[in-house]
C-alpha positions, 0 to 999 in steps of 0.5 A: 540325669541321675537320682539318689536314694538314702536309707538311714539307721540300718541295723548292720555294721558299716564294715559288713555293708561295705563288703557288699557295696564294693561288689556292685560299685560302678556296675549296670543296674540290672547286673547289680540287682542280679548279683544282689539277688543271689548274694548270701549276705544279709546286707544284700537285701538292704542294698537291693531295696535301696537300688530299686528305690533309686531307680524308681526315684529316677523314673519319677523325676523324669516321667517323660523319659523312657528308661531301661535298666540296661541304660542305667548304672550305679554312679556312686554307692556309699556306706557311712556309719550311723549312731551306735547303741551302747550296751554293757556285758558283764565280765569276770571279776566284776568288770563290764565290757562295752558292746557297740551295736553299729548302724549304717547309712546307705546312699545310692546314686544311679545315672544314665550311661553317658553316650558318645556324641555323634560325629566325635 
């Protein structure tokens, strides 16, 4: 059992988002949410919201199953680059430097922890 949540066009650079995503990759959901709550990076708020959305998607996908956040873990978390906003900044001697304002696409997949089969 797994579910995913996707946030697109986040106005943060993918490199900065990946620093926070690497902190919680493969962790239990409750531990990951605690780390994100107290993380000083601004990207942690976006990732925390997306993890909450993925957990809610899982609960809506399987309404008859009782889930506890301790039973769930972050199966995959990926940060991909989105489209760039390209701007021009004046430079010395009549030149122009390009500024690239980067966007990110975030995908979080949460799943139930695999349990060992009885008798194996």
